[in-house]
SEGU-476395 format. One record per residue: chain; x, y, z of N, C-alpha, C in turn. Coordinates in steps of 0.001 Angstrom, whole numbers, m for minus. Atoms other than C-alpha are relative to their C-alpha. Layout:
BEGIN
PT ch    n.c1    n.c2    n.c3   ca.c1   ca.c2   ca.c3    c.c1    c.c2    c.c3
PT  A       X       Y       Z       X       Y       Z       X       Y       Z
...
//
This chain:
BEGIN
PT ch    n.c1    n.c2    n.c3   ca.c1   ca.c2   ca.c3    c.c1    c.c2    c.c3
PT  A     305     435    1368    m282  m39697   17616   m1499    m210    m183
PT  A    1445     214      78   m3855  m40678   18377    m733    1326    m150
PT  A     646   m1316      53   m4748  m37027   18879      17     536   m1421
PT  A    m125    m521    1366   m3457  m36104   15421    m874    m802    m963
PT  A     835     833     862   m5153  m39077   13748   m1476     320     193
PT  A    1393    m343    m292   m8424  m38215   15479    m367    1346    m614
PT  A     261   m1322     572   m8111  m34596   14344    m181     m73   m1512
PT  A     102     134    1452   m7548  m35605   10724   m1301    m688    m395
PT  A    1266     671     280  m10526  m37976   10807   m1170     958     178
PT  A    1072    m964    m254  m12645  m35137   12188    m217     957   m1156
PT  A     142    m916    1127  m11994  m33118    9056   m1091    m466    m960
PT  A    1053     521     866  m14366  m35424    7186   m1393     256     530
PT  A    1280    m329    m594  m17132  m34536    9601    m252    1511    m119
PT  A     355   m1427      77  m18962  m31225    9477     683     669   m1203
PT  A    m674    m495    1197  m17781  m30671    5919    m388    1437    m330
PT  A     450   m1356     313  m19875  m27549    5518     786    1045     758
PT  A    m740    m964    m813  m18167  m25768    8408    1462      61    m438
PT  A   m1409      22     400  m14698  m26899    7313     225     639   m1364
PT  A    m119    m631    1320  m15302  m25837    3717     m93    1519     133
PT  A     123   m1441    m214  m16456  m22406    4898    1281     573     602
PT  A   m1252    m437    m606  m13378  m22096    7103    1127      m3   m1023
PT  A   m1028      78    1030  m11199  m23209    4197     m95    1140    m999
PT  A     191   m1115     943  m12705  m20608    1870     522    1307     596
PT  A    m463   m1219    m666  m12008  m17861    4415    1526      32      62
PT  A   m1458      59     m95   m8431  m19007    4992     635     148   m1376
PT  A    m511    m115    1373   m7882  m19378    1235      m9    1451    m471
PT  A      91   m1408     414   m9079  m15811     625    1057     845     694
PT  A    m999    m760    m751   m6805  m14463    3360    1399    m278    m537
PT  A   m1332     363     488   m3764  m16386    2100     233     566   m1400
PT  A    m139    m540    1356   m4405  m15333   m1513     287    1496      35
PT  A    m218   m1441    m116   m4685  m11664    m545    1383     294     580
PT  A   m1325    m174    m590   m1561  m11998    1600    1095    m272   m1015
PT  A    m988     333    1021     342  m13639   m1258     159    1142   m1000
PT  A     m49   m1123     945    m568  m10807   m3637     716    1189     633
PT  A    m569   m1166    m664     337   m8111   m1101    1495    m159     236
PT  A   m1417     195    m308    3666   m9609     m17     843    m124   m1268
PT  A    m744     118    1262    4697  m10469   m3578     287    1385    m581
PT  A    m188   m1354     532    4167   m6876   m4721     920     800     905
PT  A    m799    m773    m957    5677   m5406   m1540    1481    m362    m106
PT  A   m1403     413      58    8874   m7465   m1681     645     341   m1329
PT  A    m554    m334    1313    9294   m6901   m5416     273    1492    m122
PT  A    m228   m1444      67    8890   m3140   m5086    1218     403     821
PT  A   m1212    m277    m783   11571   m3159   m2376    1248    m239    m844
PT  A   m1137     313     863   13958   m4817   m4834     140    1046   m1099
PT  A     m30   m1004    1078   13002   m2374   m7614     548    1324     515
PT  A    m463   m1266    m573   13556     629   m5348    1497     m44     284
PT  A   m1426     119    m315   16948    m639   m4186     837     m22   m1271
PT  A    m732      33    1263   18053   m1424   m7739      18    1379    m660
PT  A      68   m1352     560   16882    2013   m8881     935     933     738
PT  A    m880    m840    m811   18713    3665   m5999    1467    m256    m365
PT  A   m1380     330     328   21932    1812   m6801     370     511   m1383
PT  A    m286    m421    1377   21652    2613  m10512     134    1513    m112
PT  A      13   m1453     160   20795    6311  m10215     990     700     915
PT  A    m952    m634    m903   22954    7114   m7200    1433    m353    m357
PT  A   m1344     304     494   25911    5527   m8970     317     794   m1261
PT  A    m199    m804    1196   25435    7767  m12017     321    1450     407
PT  A    m496   m1310    m435   27423   10999  m11555     129     924   m1201
PT  A    m142   m1029    1024   27290   14179  m13587     858    1142     550
PT  A    m796   m1179    m353   29592   17194  m13587    m669    1205    m632
PT  A     714   m1173     513   27899   20564  m13925     473    1243     718
PT  A    m388   m1255    m649   28744   24210  m13249    m961     344    1132
PT  A     855    m507   m1068   27468   25627   m9981    m688    1243    m530
PT  A     769   m1027     703   24682   27897  m11140     268    1405     487
PT  A    m166   m1345    m521   25175   30834   m8817     949      m2    1194
PT  A    m867    m221   m1150   27861   32025   m6430      11    1484     320
PT  A     m48   m1402    m409   28451   35268   m4560    1302     606    m466
PT  A   m1184    m680     484   30863   37644   m6294     619     880    1072
PT  A    m726    m826    m959   33322   39986   m4597    m812    1193     461
PT  A     821   m1143    m381   30789   42790   m4599   m1314    m397     639
PT  A    1238     467    m626   28056   40647   m3088   m1056    m382    m995
PT  A     990     332    1002   26270   40159   m6401      63   m1468    m355
PT  A      74    1396     392   25139   36735   m7647     442    m122   m1448
PT  A    m453     230    1357   27022   35509  m10700      m2   m1488    m265
PT  A      61    1421     332   26855   32222  m12549    1390    m596     m56
PT  A   m1277     689      64   29601   29639  m12466     597      82   m1394
PT  A    m495     m64    1371   29873   29903  m16258     847    1245    m228
PT  A    m708   m1260     187   31174   33454  m15897    1370     m28     664
PT  A   m1245       2    m751   34037   32424  m13595    1077    m824    m682
PT  A    m965     908     593   35697   29608  m15511    m374    m290   m1453
PT  A     283     373    1371   36023   28616  m19120    m525   m1424     m25
PT  A     575    1341     127   34298   25480  m20379    1104   m1050      44
PT  A    m945    1110     m66   35981   22160  m19738     145    m634   m1382
PT  A    m261     619    1301   37561   20409  m22697    m453   m1451      m5
PT  A     384    1392     134   36521   17036  m24021    1106    m912     517
PT  A   m1125     803    m487   40022   15761  m23186     m40    m147    1520
PT  A      68      70   m1461   39501   16631  m19513   m1111    m945     437
PT  A    1098     927    m302   36163   14835  m19463     442   m1447    m203
PT  A    m468    1352     278   37823   11785  m21030    1012    m466    1048
PT  A    m980     387   m1023   40620   11869  m18456    m695    m376    1306
PT  A     758     357   m1211   38026   11776  m15671    m485   m1451     m64
PT  A     533    1350     174   36742    8503  m17128    1026   m1087     314
PT  A   m1052     979    m284   40090    6831  m16332      91    m347    1481
PT  A     m40     229   m1452   39307    6808  m12601    m208   m1472     349
PT  A     148    1378    m469   39647    3513  m10753   m1314    m221     728
PT  A    1260     125    m735   36373    4240   m8964   m1203    m196    m925
PT  A    1103      77     962   34316    3943  m12140    m176   m1399    m569
PT  A     348    1233     710   32531    1043  m13740    m176     262   m1480
PT  A     186    m374    1390   32129    2934  m16983    m394    1466     m93
PT  A     381   m1391     216   31191    6263  m18502    m699     129   m1341
PT  A     702    m299    1254   29091    7799  m21264     230    1473    m301
PT  A    m402   m1377     300   30625   10932  m22799    m326     297   m1457
PT  A     421    m364    1357   29086   12630  m25821     145    1495    m209
PT  A     m54   m1420     360   29738   15908  m27566   m1349     424    m558
PT  A    1252    m521     515   26866   18154  m28524   m1119     m31    1013
PT  A    1026       0   m1030   25045   17944  m25200    m496    1383     309
PT  A     612   m1289    m328   22969   20702  m23659     664     680    1196
PT  A    m682    m615   m1129   25411   21467  m20841     751    1245    m446
PT  A    m716   m1238     314   27413   24678  m20632    1233    m272    m857
PT  A   m1187     340     761   30412   22869  m22116    m326    m621   m1353
PT  A     369     672    1237   28449   21333  m24971     348   m1470      23
PT  A    m374    1410    m155   29365   17899  m23595    m938    m645    1013
PT  A     873     747    m917   27033   15369  m22009     798   m1186     527
PT  A    m844    1037    m589   29016   13167  m19595    m662    m583    1244
PT  A     496     714   m1172   27812   10558  m17140    1050   m1033     393
PT  A    m994     950    m514   30200    8558  m14941    m690    m950     974
PT  A     681    1013    m806   29107    5316  m13314     953    m567    1047
PT  A    m827     459   m1107   30619    4635   m9912    m196   m1494     243
PT  A     132    1404    m381   31322    1098   m8771    m972    m150    1160
PT  A     929     m29   m1135   29446    1962   m5575    m381    1440     279
PT  A     418   m1376    m275   27408    5041   m4586     843     693    1059
PT  A    m769    m634   m1076   29580    5606   m1485    1388     461    m444
PT  A   m1291    m448     512   32591    6338   m3733     m56    1421    m549
PT  A     170   m1334     587   31230    9749   m4721    1043     995     541
PT  A    m905    m974    m610   33397   11696   m2257    1437    m184    m476
PT  A   m1388     216     435   36719   10062   m3171     143     250   m1497
PT  A     m35    m277    1434   35823   10314   m6855     114    1507    m241
PT  A     m83   m1457     154   35290   14058   m6492    1391     508     367
PT  A   m1353    m423    m389   38616   14440   m4658     984    m289   m1129
PT  A    m883     346    1113   40334   12654   m7541    m177     965   m1166
PT  A     248    m914    1114   38629   14887  m10104     589    1379     264
PT  A    m602   m1302    m332   39764   18021   m8268    1503     m57    m269
PT  A   m1434     145     252   43312   16681   m8449     329     m53   m1473
PT  A    m212      70    1453   42896   16117  m12195    m287    1319    m704
PT  A     204   m1312     602   41933   19739  m12742   m1430     496     m55
PT  A    1383    m473      m1   38201   20058  m12105    m102    1267     846
PT  A      97   m1260    m752   37525   23706  m11082    m981     m97    1168
PT  A     859       4   m1191   35885   24466   m7747   m1429     434    m297
PT  A    1354    m440     301   32898   26067   m9466    m776   m1031    m819
PT  A     727    1116     592   31921   22695  m10908    m371    m988    1112
PT  A     469     945   m1016   29838   20318   m8813      m3   m1411    m553
PT  A      60    1424     345   30064   16530   m8831   m1136    m598     814
PT  A    1170     423    m756   26690   15077   m7924    m810   m1046    m761
PT  A     951     940     579   24140   12360   m8482   m1307     729    m267
PT  A    1272    m616     369   20721   13091   m9914   m1088    m483     948
PT  A    1003     398    m986   18468   12892   m6843   m1415     178    m538
PT  A    1337    m226     561   15530   14315   m8778    m419   m1166    m889
PT  A     320    1149     853   15753   11450  m11244    m412   m1196     843
PT  A     362    1113    m880   15659    8955   m8386   m1410     179     538
PT  A    1339    m247    m531   12591   10589   m6859   m1051    m169   m1085
PT  A     955     102    1108   10930   10718  m10287    m335   m1451    m316
PT  A     215    1407     355   11394    6994  m10915    m492    m806    1195
PT  A     292     843   m1162   11280    5514   m7410   m1201     484     802
PT  A    1114    m536    m785    8637    7817   m5929   m1311    m744    m205
PT  A    1237     753     215    5631    6142   m7594      83   m1451     453
PT  A    m152    1379    m454    7049    2701   m6818    m114     m64    1526
PT  A     125     m51   m1457    7370    3692   m3153   m1460     205     407
PT  A    1430    m177    m278    3735    4843   m3264    m734   m1328    m136
PT  A     582    1324     188    2789    1425   m4616     324    m899    1189
PT  A    m430     797   m1149    4779    m204   m1807    m805     360    1248
PT  A     755    m448   m1177    3043    1903     866   m1462    m424     m93
PT  A    1399     389     195    m385    1184    m629    m191   m1486     281
PT  A      91    1446    m203     252   m2562    m647     206    m358    1470
PT  A    m223     256   m1425    1586   m2465    2933   m1260     285     802
PT  A    1260    m319    m673   m1605    m764    4086   m1038   m1087    m236
PT  A     933    1073     343   m3667   m3377    2253     317   m1274     782
PT  A    m423    1210    m719   m1634   m6175    3870    m388      80    1479
PT  A     346    m166   m1417   m2150   m4776    7380   m1508    m161     200
PT  A    1454     123    m105   m5900   m4500    6768    m427   m1462    m142
PT  A     325    1420     204   m6072   m8076    5432     355    m809    1239
PT  A    m447     740   m1176   m4096   m9353    8412    m923     249    1193
PT  A     876    m332   m1126   m6280   m7515   10928   m1379    m636    m169
PT  A    1314     596     248   m9545   m8601    9318      72   m1523      78
PT  A    m160    1444     m54   m8230  m12127    8921      55    m522    1425
PT  A     m89     408   m1398   m7363  m12338   12606   m1365      47     678
PT  A    1332    m133    m598  m10810  m11092   13615    m930   m1117    m477
PT  A     869    1041     557  m12597  m13494   11272     377   m1379     544
PT  A    m446    1294    m518  m10473  m16427   12429    m413    m180    1459
PT  A     411      90   m1399  m11229  m15643   16073   m1495    m270     111
PT  A    1449     229     m16  m14953  m15479   15366    m330   m1431    m418
PT  A     245    1360     464  m14858  m18737   13431     392   m1026    1065
PT  A    m439     916   m1049  m12917  m20422   16231   m1012     m34    1141
PT  A     979     m56   m1089  m15410  m19226   18828   m1280    m742    m371
PT  A    1217     682     455  m18351  m20471   16753     221   m1509     m53
PT  A    m306    1426     102  m16660  m23809   16104       5    m667    1375
PT  A     m64     578   m1344  m15941  m24417   19776   m1392     m77     620
PT  A    1363      26    m547  m19520  m23539   20704    m786   m1152    m593
PT  A     722    1082     645  m20866  m26020   18161     511   m1375     439
PT  A    m615    1288    m344  m18488  m28740   19368     198    m183    1509
PT  A    m151      80   m1452  m18890  m28261   23100    m276   m1416     507
PT  A     343    1338    m493  m20566  m31638   23588    1090   m1007    m367
PT  A   m1081     891     427  m17897  m33442   21564    1223     169     896
PT  A   m1143    m273    m880  m15202  m31754   23640    m259    m532    1404
PT  A     357     511   m1318  m17072  m32650   26827     162   m1508      92
PT  A    m137    1464      22  m17166  m36329   25842    1472    m393      40
PT  A   m1433     306      26  m13452  m36364   25052     645     251    1360
PT  A    m552    m308   m1320  m12654  m34710   28357    m476   m1024    1037
PT  A     533     988    m946  m14952  m37143   30236     679   m1354    m164
PT  A    m699    1263     256  m13091  m40031   28605    1447      41     505
PT  A   m1334    m108    m578   m9897  m38734   30178    1017     732    m845
PT  A    m957    m746     825   m8343  m36713   27365     330    1327     669
PT  A    m432   m1236    m648   m6311  m33824   28758    m345    1217    m860
PT  A     359   m1237     705   m7107  m30237   27896     995     311   m1115
PT  A   m1007    m342    1009   m3808  m29776   26057    m123    m893   m1235
PT  A     170     898    1139   m4523  m32832   23877   m1226     373    m827
PT  A    1185    m473     725   m7994  m31553   23008     358    1236    m811
PT  A    m413   m1222     698   m6486  m28186   22139     912    m328   m1176
PT  A    m900     410    1078   m3761  m29886   20078    m785    m571   m1176
PT  A     823     563    1067   m6408  m31801   18137    m705    1072    m803
PT  A     689   m1091     697   m8377  m28658   17337     988     823    m829
PT  A   m1013    m775     726   m5203  m26822   16359     484    m770   m1231
PT  A    m430     823    1126   m4137  m29730   14128   m1002      79   m1147
PT  A    1031     m97    1031   m7450  m29581   12277     149    1276    m812
PT  A     m51   m1277     712   m7098  m25916   11452    1325     170    m749
PT  A   m1286     m71     696   m3404  m26286   10539     m48    m801   m1297
PT  A     138     807    1223   m4229  m29065    8042    m779     788   m1056
PT  A     785    m816     937   m6895  m26856    6471     839    1158    m527
PT  A    m839   m1137     386   m4456  m23939    6451    1064    m413   m1009
PT  A   m1042     455     923   m1738  m25983    4716    m569    m262   m1395
PT  A     643     223    1305   m4128  m27072    1961    m304    1340    m674
PT  A     326   m1325     551   m5301  m23478    1514    1263     764    m383
PT  A   m1272    m660     324   m1671  m22311    1526     469    m386   m1398
PT  A    m419     468    1325    m826  m24454   m1498    m870     619   m1095
PT  A     909    m578     992   m3914  m23263   m3370     167    1513     m82
PT  A    m109   m1455     m35   m3494  m19653   m2252    1256     514    m663
PT  A   m1247    m404     647     120  m19477   m3413    m168      m8   m1515
PT  A     206      90    1448    m900  m20617   m6883    m860    1134    m533
PT  A     902   m1062     464   m3787  m18191   m7220     633    1372     231
PT  A    m649   m1282    m287   m1837  m15362   m5558    1075     335   m1014
PT  A   m1040    m218    1018    1046  m15823   m8006    m609     468   m1316
PT  A     668    m379    1252   m1396  m15537  m10904    m603    1401      69
PT  A     674   m1289    m143   m3122  m12444   m9503     951    1158     272
PT  A    m900   m1074    m424     m78  m10495   m8263     381     923   m1155
PT  A    m410    m826    1134    1057   m9332  m11710   m1132     883    m529
PT  A    1090    m873     468   m2365   m8128  m12968    m365    1097    1003
PT  A     321   m1012   m1014   m3024   m6344   m9666    1031    1117     m21
PT  A   m1062   m1004      75     353   m4586   m9836    m143     871   m1246
PT  A     173    m758    1248    m224   m3586  m13472   m1181     956      97
PT  A    1192    m842    m125   m3684   m2246  m12628     276    1223     872
PT  A    m324   m1127    m875   m2326     m97   m9797     890    1003    m719
PT  A    m897    m889     738     480    1291  m11974    m763     761   m1077
PT  A     814    m661    1019   m1998    2026  m14769    m877    1074     623
PT  A     813    m990    m703   m4240    3800  m12284     799    1205     408
PT  A    m860   m1122    m364   m1325    5912  m11065     319     856   m1216
PT  A    m315    m746    1215    m424    6837  m14619   m1200     809    m478
PT  A    1208    m683     461   m4025    7741  m15465    m338    1200     868
PT  A     329   m1087    m915   m4358    9948  m12388    1051    1098      22
PT  A   m1050   m1009      25   m1109   11832  m13069    m375    1122    m946
PT  A     267   m1147     862   m1045   15249  m14762     356    m340   m1433
PT  A    m242     300    1411   m1203   15138  m18545    1334     549    m466
PT  A   m1274    m588     411    1884   17314  m18768    1192    m682     616
PT  A   m1125     657    m664    4007   15029  m16593     211   m1382    m589
PT  A    m327    1331     482    5720   11775  m17399    m579   m1037     933
PT  A     611    1030    m827    3846    8723  m16184    1043    m958     530
PT  A    m897     997    m580    5376    5995  m14095     473    m977   m1066
PT  A    m381     965    1036    5306    3577  m17018    1029     595    m949
PT  A    m945    m649     901    7097    6102  m19242    1370     136     640
PT  A   m1276    m180    m683    9774    6791  m16628     753   m1321      98
PT  A    m664    1288    m144   10449    3103  m16083     445    m558   m1339
PT  A    m354     537    1321   10564    2376  m19817     929     925    m767
PT  A    m905    m911     666   12852    5287  m20609    m706    1028    m836
PT  A     715   m1061     665   10125    7519  m21921    m722    m417   m1254
PT  A     680     465    1210    8754    5371  m24741   m1409    m431     362
PT  A    1388     276    m356    5003    5483  m24338    m556   m1188    m757
PT  A     492    1127     786    4624    2813  m27008     410   m1347     590
PT  A    m435    1223    m641    6321     272  m24766    m378      40    1479
PT  A     441     m62   m1390    4253      61  m21571     835    m903     879
PT  A    m882     732    m920    6382   m1015  m18659    m795    m595    1142
PT  A     612     592   m1172    5523   m3258  m15762    1100    m450     946
PT  A    m914     552    m986    7189   m4296  m12553    m254   m1501      31
PT  A     175    1456      54    7754   m8027  m12899    m119    m556    1412
PT  A     293     498   m1339    6158   m9543   m9816     220   m1513      51
PT  A    m204    1436    m189    7226  m12948   m8543     m10    m305    1492
PT  A      11     433   m1394    6873  m14923   m5328    1256    m824     256
PT  A   m1261     675    m303   10291  m15864   m4007    m188    m981    1149
PT  A      56     920   m1127   11105  m18553   m1465    m179     732    1322
PT  A     140    m795   m1225   11429  m15860    1208   m1435     475     170
PT  A    1394    m442     m63    7982  m14523     333    m916   m1144     400
PT  A     809    1170    m382    6538  m18032     596     108    m279    1489
PT  A    m182     207   m1434    8032  m18379    4051    m786    1031     802
PT  A     769   m1037    m677    6475  m15073    5048   m1491    m329     m14
PT  A    1423     329     117    3071  m16150    3760    m349   m1175     902
PT  A     243    1153    m851    3348  m19498    5513      21     406    1479
PT  A     m48    m492   m1371    4315  m17693    8715   m1274     723     392
PT  A    1258    m703    m261    1264  m15434    8446   m1135   m1004     160
PT  A    1047    1018     m73    m928  m18484    7823      24    m726    1342
PT  A    m116     665   m1292     402  m20272   10896    m374     926    1144
PT  A     372    m975   m1033     m30  m17094   12913   m1507      57     168
PT  A    1460     m41     m69   m3711  m16932   12029    m557   m1295     589
PT  A     446    1278    m549   m4117  m20641   12763     252     m65    1502
PT  A    m330       1   m1425   m2402  m20168   16116    m936     901     790
PT  A     962    m881    m662   m4692  m17267   16957   m1304    m738     246
PT  A    1216     798    m161   m7666  m19513   16330     205   m1079    1050
PT  A    m291    1013   m1000   m5947  m22191   18420     m36     554    1411
PT  A      28    m628   m1324   m5512  m19806   21332   m1433     237     468
PT  A    1411    m177    m355   m9207  m18995   21217    m587   m1336     448
PT  A     505    1321    m362   m9954  m22732   21307     451    m397    1396
PT  A    m545     357   m1307   m7670  m23262   24304    m703     775    1111
PT  A     641    m821   m1034   m9215  m20375   26218   m1435    m467     269
PT  A    1373     501    m173  m12704  m21773   25604     m12   m1334     753
PT  A     m37    1324    m626  m11725  m25278   26615     286      93    1487
PT  A    m417     m91   m1402  m10082  m24246   29878   m1065     627     893
PT  A    1029    m648    m810  m13175  m22349   30989   m1098    m958     450
PT  A    1114     907    m292  m15472  m25384   31108     514   m1359     454
PT  A    m292    1352    m443  m15374  m28681   32967    m919    m971    m748
PT  A     783     946     810  m16623  m31820   31156   m1376    m289     565
PT  A    1301     312    m595  m19430  m32512   33633   m1010    1095    m273
PT  A     899   m1123     268  m20869  m29047   33143    m411      20   m1469
PT  A     307      16    1433  m20631  m29375   29365   m1078   m1043    m313
PT  A     948    1078     261  m22508  m32688   29371   m1361     292     608
PT  A    1260    m308    m659  m25160  m31469   31820    m744    1122    m703
PT  A     633   m1155     642  m25811  m28278   29859    m128    m158   m1503
PT  A     113     216    1443  m26043  m29891   26441   m1356     500    m477
PT  A    1246    m546     521  m28638  m28120   24358    m383    m684   m1293
//
């Protein structure tokens, strides 16, 4: 208990060094909060998009098959168009959560039909049921993979970009923390020597130094979470806007795809910091503090108190 109390009292000393260390830790935690908030949210968006689009099933003629003479013929030439009644009967399947069937579509049958599976893994049994209800073999039952890639692809790019940024922040943060720890221990060698000469064990000295940096880290964590939460949304919006601006003028932008194609309603991925994300950030913060603590321990164990006191500069 004395070790912890002594460490907390030491925070009031050398305020300049502690403030500098706090600023560095705050910057690292803020950047980490922004990166993890965006990364975790994009994971949720991608999974929700996958579930939504891979659960949406369309029925369409197989475009080309091999005829008896070896020539390629279209599926439309082999079978007559399906009736609206048959499409409606497909919608009665127990594997569906709903359907959207409209006449006047651009398909070969003049009907636009989308069936929504309860789960994406029901596609195979749903197709078997449709074959039993009269769906010809030259009609395919499939999800729209291109639509998934169109919507989720840019979000996955955002996720990869943020992951790279997070790794860089973590690596630089670790290096900076190690340097700061080494400088701090060098400046406090005499203080450590006195404590050791008074009989304090190496592990208690190390615990005191680690406690100091953990207290600073916890304060910076609270501040960093607040600032990171405020910055995560604008940063995400800026990246999405940049992706849209860099896309081809003839293609649909990410914002348009996510908003259903209405350019007048710019879309954004709603970024938030969940409890799980906070735990991750706190874990990263403690990791950096522990790295600095390990540097402190290694420095302490290399010197004996008598040598420290004799070589005071």
